[in-house]
N, C-alpha and C positions, 0 to 999 in steps of 0.2 A: 335436496328434493330433486327427484328425477322423474321424467315422464318419457314415454315412448313418443317418437315423432308420428305425425298423422299418417295413417295408412290409406285413408279415404282421399281420393283425388277430387278436388272441388273445381267445378266449372263455372258456377253461378255466384259464388261468394269468394271473398279473399281469405285465405288461411294465413293469418298474421302472427300466430303464436311463435315467439322466439324462445327456445328453451334456455339459452344462456341468460337471457333477461330474467326469465322465471326463476332460474337457479340462484341468480344474484338476489332476488327478492327473498328467497328462502321460505320458511314456514309461516311467515306473517300472513294469515288468511285475509285480513283486510287489505293489505297491499296487493295480494294476489287477485282479489276481487276488483280492485281499482285498475289493475293492469288489464284484466279481462274486459272490463267496461270500456277502457280507452281503445282497445283494438277492435272491439265490436262497433264502437261509434265511428271508427275511421272508415267504415264501408257504408256509404249512404243507401245501399240496397238493403242493408240490415236494419238500420234505423236512422232517422234524420236528426238534425240538430235539436236537442231538447226532447226528443222522443224516447219513450220507453224508460225503464229503470231496472236496476240490478241490485243484488243484495248478497250478503253472506251472514252466517251465524257462527258465533264463537263462544267459548266459555271464558268468562271473566270473573274476577273477584269483586263481589259487591262491597263498595266502600263503607256501607252502613252496617252490614252484618258480618263481613269477612267471609261469607259463604260463596261458593262458586255458583254462578247463574249463567243462563244462556242469554246472549245479547245479539240482536239483529242489527246489522249495519246496512243501510239502504240509501240510495240516492235521495237527496232532499228535494224539496219543492223548488221548481224552476231551474234545476240543473241540467247538465248535458253529459251523457255518459262518455262521449268522445273526449271531453276535457275534464272529466271528473277528478277531483283531488279529495284528500281527507277532509278538508274544510267544507266540502259540498255534500257531506253525507250526514245522516242522522243515526244515532245509536240508541236503541230502545230495548228495555227488558222484554224479551219475548213472552214471558209468562204474564206480565201485566197487560201486554197488548191483547193476548188471548182472553184474559179475564174480562175484557170489554164486551165479550159476548153476553155476559150476565146482565149488562145494562142497556144493550142495544134495543131500541124501540121500533125497529122496522124502517122501511124506506123513507118515511117522513123524518127520521132521526139522523139522516146521513150527515148533514152539515154540522150538527152538534158533536158527532163522533170525532170529526177532525180536530176539534178543540181538545177532546179528551186524550188524543194521542200524546199530548204534552205531559200527561200524568205518567206516561210510560217511559219517559226519557231517562236513559242511563248516563249518556255522555253530555255534560252540561255545555259543551261547545258545539252541540248538534245544530245542523241546519234545520229549518222548520220541516217537519215530516210532511210528505205529500199525501194526496188523496189515495194513492196506490199502496200505502204502507201496509194495510191489513191483507192485501192480496199476497204479499210476501210473508207476512207474519203468521198467517193461518195455515200455510203450507209447511211441512216439517223439514224440508231439505236444507242442506248446509249452504249451497250456492244456487241462486235462482236468477234467471234472465227473463225480463218482460220486454219483448222487442216488437217493433212494427215493420217487419220485412215486407217489401212490396209483394213478393210471391205468396207469402202466407196471408196477407190481408186480401189478396185477390181470391184466395180460397174462402176466407172468412166473409167476403162481400159477394160471393157468387150465389146465385139462386141454388137451393138445395145444398147449402154449405156443409151441413152435417153429413149428408150422404157422400159428398166429395171427400170429406175428411177421412171417412172409412175406406174409400176407394184408394186413397194415397197411402195411408199409414196403417190400415187394418185396425186391429184392437189396441195398437200401441199408443194412440193419442186420444185424449178426451176432447169434448166439445161442449161449450156452454153458449146459449144464445146471447144476443146483444143485451147488455145492461150497462147503464151509466156506471163508471168507476166509483167505488165506495166500499163501505164495510160489507154490504150485502153481497157484492160481487165476490169478495173474499170468502164469504160463506159458501157461495156457489162453487168456487174452485175447491174448497175443502170437501164439499159433498161429492163433487165429481171424482176426486181422488179416492174417497172412501168407497164409492160405488165401483170404481175401476182401478183397484190397486195394481201397481206394476206398470202403469202407463209412463211414458217418457216425457209427456208434456200435454198442454191443453190449448186448443184453439178457442179464442174468444170471438164470437160472431161479430162481423163488421168492425173488428177492432185490432186484434193482434195475436200474440203468441206468448205462452209461458212454457219455459223449459228449465231443467234443473240437473244437478249432479252433486256427488259427494265431495268433489274437489273443484277448484276453479277451472282446471283444464278439462275435466269430464263435462262440466256444465257448458264450457265453450264449444267442445266438440259436438255435444248433443244439439246445441242451438244450430250450429253450422249444418249438421247432417239433416236436421228437420227442414231447414230452409232450402237446402240443396234438393231434397226430394220434391218439395213443392215446385221449385223452379223447373226441374226436369220434366215434371208432369205437365206444367203449363206450356213449355216449349214444344213438347210432343203434340199437344192439342193445337197449338198455333200452326205447326207443320201440317197437321191433318186438315185444318181449316183452309190453309192456302193463302189467306190474307188476314189483315187485322183492321179493325175499325171500318169494315165495309169496303176497304180499298181507297185508292187515292182519287179524290175529287178535284183537287187544285194542285197545279205544279208550283213548286217553290221557285222564287227568283234565285238567281246565282248568288253565292255568298256575299260578294262585294256589293251587289245591288240591294240585298236585304239589309245590310248594315248601313248603307248610305240612306236608305229610306227610313230605317229605324232612327238614325241620328237626327234627321229633320223632324220626325214625327214625335219623338219623345218629349220635347219641351211643351208641345201642345197637349199631349196626354197628361203630362205632369201638372200643368196649370189647371186642367179640368178635374183631375183627381185630388187637387189641393183646394177645392172650394171651401172646405171647412178647416183643414189642417194642412200645412205645407208638407209635402212628401218628397222622398228621395227614391230614385228608380233603379231598376235592374232590367237588363235585356238578355234573352237567351234564344238561340235558334238552333239548338241541338237537334240531332236526328230524331231523338225520341219525341221532342216537342213537335217537330215538323210532321212526323208521321201521323200524329193525333190531330193537329189543327188543320191539316190538309185533307182530312178523311171525310167520307160520306157520313160517318156516324157522329161527327162533332156536334151537329145540330141537335141530335137526340141525347147524347151523353152529357154535354156541358151543362144544360139546365138541371140535370139530376143532382149535381153537387157531389161532394166527396163523401167517403164512408168513414174512415178512421177519424176520431175526434181531433187528434193532433193535426190532421190535415186542414180541416175547415176552420179550426181556431186561428190558423195563420193565413188562410187563403180566402176567407169568407165562404159563404154557402155555395156560391157559384161564380164563374168568371163573366166578364163582359166580352162578348164576341163582336168585333168590329165588322161593319158591313161594307167597309171600303173595298174596292176592287184591288187585286194584286198590282195592277199597273197604274193605280191611282197616282197622279202627280201630287206630292205633298209639299211642294215648294211654295205654293200659294197659301200662306198660313190662314188668312181670313176665310178663304173658301173651304179649307179643310175643317176649320173650327165650326163653320156653319153646318157641316155634315156630322161632326162629332157631338156637338152640344145636345141634340135630341137623344142620342144613344145614351149619354151619361144621365140625362134627365129621366129617361125611362128606367135605367138601372136603379137610380136613387129612389124612384117611386116604387119600384118592385121591392126593394129592400125595406122600405118603410111599411109596405103592406105586409111583408113577411113578419116584421116586428109586431105590428098591430094585431095581426091574426093569432100570434102565438105567445104574446107577453103574459106574464103572471102578475098577480097583484103586487108582488114585491120585486119585480124585475128591475134591474138597473135601467137608467135612461138609455134610449137608443144611441148607439155609437155612430161614428162617421158612416154615412150610407154609400160612400163612393166605393167603386170596385178596387180590390187589391190586385187581381189578376186580369189582364187585358190581352185578348188573343187577336192577332191579325193573320188570318190564313194566308199562306204563301210567304210570309215574312218572319214571324216569330212571336214570342210571348214577352209581355212587359209586366213587371210587378212594381207596386209602389207602396212604401211604408214609411215609418218615421225616421229610419236611418238605412244606410246601405246594407248593414248586416241583416236587418229584419226583412228588407226587400229581397235580398239574395236567398235567405232561408225560405221565404214564402215561395219563391220560384222553385227551390229544391223540393219543397213539400208538394207543390202541384205536379212536379215531375213524378214524384212518388205516386200521386193520385192517378196520373196517366198510366203508370205501370200497373197499378191495381186494376184500373178499368180494362186495360189490355188483357191482363190475365183472366179476370172474371168473365169477360166476353168470350174468351177462347174456351173456358171451361163449360159454362152454360150461358149465363147472362149476368150483367152487373146489376147489383142492387145498392142503393144508397140508403142512408138513415132516413127514417120518416122526419118530415120537417119539424114536428114538435120536439122530437128527441134532439135533433140538431140544435134547435133554438135553446132548449134547456141546458145543453152543454155550453153554447156560445155565451149565454147570459146567466150562467150559474153564478150564484153569489160568491162562491169560493174563488171562481176565476176573476170576478170583479175585485175581490179583496186582493188577489195577487197583483192585478194591474195597479191598484192604488198603492201598493207597497213599492212599486218601482221608483228608483231615484229620480229626483227632479232633473229635467233636461237642462243642459248647459245653454248659455245665451245664444250661441250660434248653431245649436242643433237644428237639423233639417235644412241648413244652408249649404250651398255648393259654391266653392271658390275656384277660380283659375288664377294662378300667379305666374307671371313671366319672370325670367331670370331666377328661377327657384332652385337651380342646381347648387347654389351656395350663397354665402354672404347674406345681404339684406333680404333677398327673395326667399331663401330657405328659412330665415328667422321668422318672416311673415307667415309662411306656410305652417311652421311649427306652432305659432301662436293661434292661428285660426283653427287648427286641428285640436289644440288643447282646449279651446273654447267651444268645441262641439261640431265644427264644420267638417265636411269632407272636402278634399283639395285635389285639384289637378295641377301637378307641378309641370311647368313648361320651361324649356331652356334650349339653346342651340346645341349644347354639348350632351350627347346621349349618355356617355359614361358618367358624367357628373350627376345626371338625372337618376341613373340607376342606383348610384351610391346614396343619393338623397332619399329616393323612394324606399330603399331598404331599411331606413330608420323608422318607418311607420308601421303600425299594426295593420293587420288585414282589414279591409273595408273602410279605411280612413283616407286613403290617398291612391291616386293613379298618376301616370305621367305621360306627357306627349312632347316629343321633340318639336320645337317650334322656332322658326326663324321669323322674327317680327318684321323683317323687311320684305317678306314674301306673303302676299295675300292668300295664296293657296295653302301655305303652311299654317297660317292663322286659322283658316277655315277648318283644316284638319284637326287642329287642337280643340276647337270648339265642338266639332263632331265627336271627338274622343270623349270630351267632358259629358256630352249629352248621352252617348252610349253607356258610359260608365255609371253615371249618376242621375241622368234624366234632364239635365239642363245646367244653368249657371245663375247664381244670385249675386256673386261678388267677383269682380275682375280687378286685379291689382297689376298695374304695369310697372314692374320693378326691373325689367331687363334694361341694361344700360352699359355705357362705357364712358370714359372721360378722356379728353385730350386737352392738355394745357400747353399752349404755345403763344408766342407773340404774334401779332397780326401778320408781319412779313413772313413768318415761318408757317403759318396756317395754310394748308393746301386745300384745293377744291375737294379732294378726296376726304380730307378731315371733316370739312363742312358737310359733305353729303352723307357720310356714314352717321354722324351725329343726328342730322335731320331725319335720316331714314329710320334709325333705331328708336330714337326718343320721340320724334314728332309724328312722322308718317306712321310709325308703328302704333303709336297711341291712337291716331285717327282711325286706322283700320281695325284695331282691337275694339274700339268703341262701336264701329259700325256692326261688327259681328256680334258683340255683346248685346247691343240694343235689339238686333233681330231676334235673338234667343229670348231676351227678357220680355219683349213685347209679346212674343208667342206664348209665353207662360202666363203673362198678365199678373205677375206677382211682385212687380217693382224690382229693385236691385241697387247695387252699389258699384260705382266705377271709380277707382282710386289710383291716380298716377303718383308715382314716387318721383318728385322733381328735385329741387335743391334750393338752398339759400342763394345760390349763384344766379337764380332767375330773378331775384329781387335786388341783389347787391352788386354794384359794379366793382370789378377788380381787375388787376393786370393780367395779361397773358391768358385771356379767357373768352375771347369773342365768340368762338364757335359753340363752345359748351354752354356759356351763359345765355346766349341767344336761344339755343334749343330748349333750355330749361324754362326760360321765360315763355316760349311758345307753348310748352306743355301746360304751364300754369294758366295762361289765358284761354287755351283750348278748353280746359276743364271748366272755366267760368262760362264759356259759350255753351258747352254741353249741358251744364247745370240749368241754364236758362231755357234750353230747348226741351230737356227731358223731364222736367219737373212734372209735367202733365201725366207722364207714365209712371210716376212714383219711383223714378230712377234718380238716385242721388249721386252727384259727382263732386268729390272733394279731393284735395291734394295734400300730401304729406311732404314737407320739406326737410330733409336731413341736412346736417352739416358736420363735417369733420369726423365722419364714421370711418376711422382708420382700422381699428382692430376688427378683424373678421370680415372686412369688406373687400370684394374682388377688385373693384376699380382702383384700389390703392396699390395693387401689385404692378410694378413696372414703371412705365414712363410717366404716368400721371403723378405719382408721388414725387418723382424727380422734378417734374415741371413745377409743382406747387412749392416744393422746397426752394427751388431757384427763385420763384416769384417773391418769396418772403425772405430770401437771403439767409436761409438756414439749411441744415443737413436733413436728409430723409429721416435719420434716426431721431431728430428733434421734433418731427411733425406731431406725434401724439401729444407731447407736452404743450406744444405751441397751440394746438387747437383746443385742448382742455382749458388752458389758462385764459384764452381770449373771450370765452363766453361768460355771461353774467353769473352763472351758477358755479363756474369753475368745475364743470363735470365732463368726464369722458363720455362720449356718445357711442353707443354700441348698436349692432343690428337689432337686438332685442328691443331697444327703445323705439326704433322706427316701427317695429311690429306692434308695439303697444299703441302707437298713433293710429295705425291702420285698424286695429281692433276697436279703438274708441269710436272711430267713424262708422264702422260697420255694425258694431254691437251695442253701442251706447248712445251715440248722437244720431239717432234715427230720424230726427227732424231737422237735420243740418244738410244743406247743399250749397255748392258754390264757395265753400270755405277752404282756407289753407291752415293746416296745423304745422307750425314750425317745431321740429324736434331737434334743437340745436343748442340747448343749454342756455338760451337767451342771447340773441345777437341783435343789439339795438338797431343796427342798420337794416336788419331784415324784418323789423316789425311791419306788419301789413297795413297798419293804420297809425 
């Protein structure tokens, strides 16, 4: 298969077609459509995560009749074209799908039709067909893209959209007015094509774009060219206008000031946004965001809400705009919360009124009334959702909405969906069914953890366990290279890292600020950073003593101070878990500095538990022993010191430690991680306790 390279020069979209890749795919039209989908989804100006859908039609042999039939392959429900694979598509008999026109009963029949799509399934491994399936099936083209490009939605959401469509594309594009996606919209597309044969695509009012081609490449180029034309038209209008959003009303703070203020504010916002369900946050202060939130038109445009259904499904109907002054001091949590609570209460009341005014007899119960998008002029935009990915995607979608508003305002003026239409999309029974099909959340979902010493060994094992159980984790360690290697093992949106020296108060504060900026706050703090020095009393130096006290004891103390400040600001409780040692309970030779510091860690945890219970902050200790395999502290002098103390060689240490516990078990970093998980994820009514993970050491029994 050969294609000519693109002759069009694109300025506003990314041309990502690689002909060598396409040639390797060959004539497999489904694979070609998946390739096209992935590269379209890689450009967020074209469509955002989960937005839009793509398809192709092929001739296949019917397994029941052995006759050749046309089959449509289309993105399934809930998928994302940027990451689409064969397992995420549905394969349907095109003829059977079109036969559904014979039984369609009109707009009141839309929900029933979705169930009937299953009767047209060709591929038994198909993903559930989406509501947009007939929009592709009722059009005759081999390859079709339905996209949500910012520039095209700006045209679709502009006043006099149909006239603007003709001005940009002449008679080469069709246009249909806003209608909720479904079978009837597919009929409208079919009619528009019949009325205007030869058009290259169709604009969906307030919604998006349909384009097509005989090959995957032709379809791709058609999509890019249509989007490029809309983008160029808008930029010319912006240039003629001279300013966007009415110009700048508020000056942004300097980048470092913005991020510092956001880091201190995020836990407070997170706590308020989590009044019904705990949320995870995301922050952005991009130029696009700042241009909008600092503008004169923000006050007019923000309450209007978004236009494209995919946008407000993820961002809610409108954002909360904070009335805090740009220079507002946010270090006094109590004072700031006093200012924020009324704003959140007003937003929740407004959302409740929106629900009550537009609900149908069969509408699902009202969902969480808290804002998803929160705007702080001069500083940036915060988004909160059930996990980091959803919060980040909500932010990306609102950036798309900003771009749409910018373009529509430059063309004529921006128009949003009528509130009833928006409600009917947000509380559509089919959307509710999709939500109900989502997998059950993991035990630590919606929790944010900070783990010290997470560059390797026990700390990394703890971070791995917390992520596996649903938490997001900030890895901290003094060694950046180790942190980078550790961080690279996690999927996107599950972990971040912060270089942190636990003997330096400023470094600790920076780590917590990083956690707040990345995820919105902190729920679980595990102090796993450590070192071990084994020497007789006469060989133990003041330097040995100080470093153990500073890392293990003072570090724990200052971590607790910072953790409690964040947790109290959130008002969501939390867990503080030091990793101590059996040596804090058991006396042994050549161990005065290490054993004393571990005992101090243990008793500090009890003191903190007694003090912080009123805040629902639980403080519990995990005591490892004999974790040789995979543990960083056993590298070097410590292992030699312990071997000397027991009169054995370093090589004999693993067997020695395994044999001396009651269960005769080797203790690994993963076992310590299980202890941490038990305290944070299972024993949620336990505080002031010690869990020994040592295989059973009678001398270390706490009672």
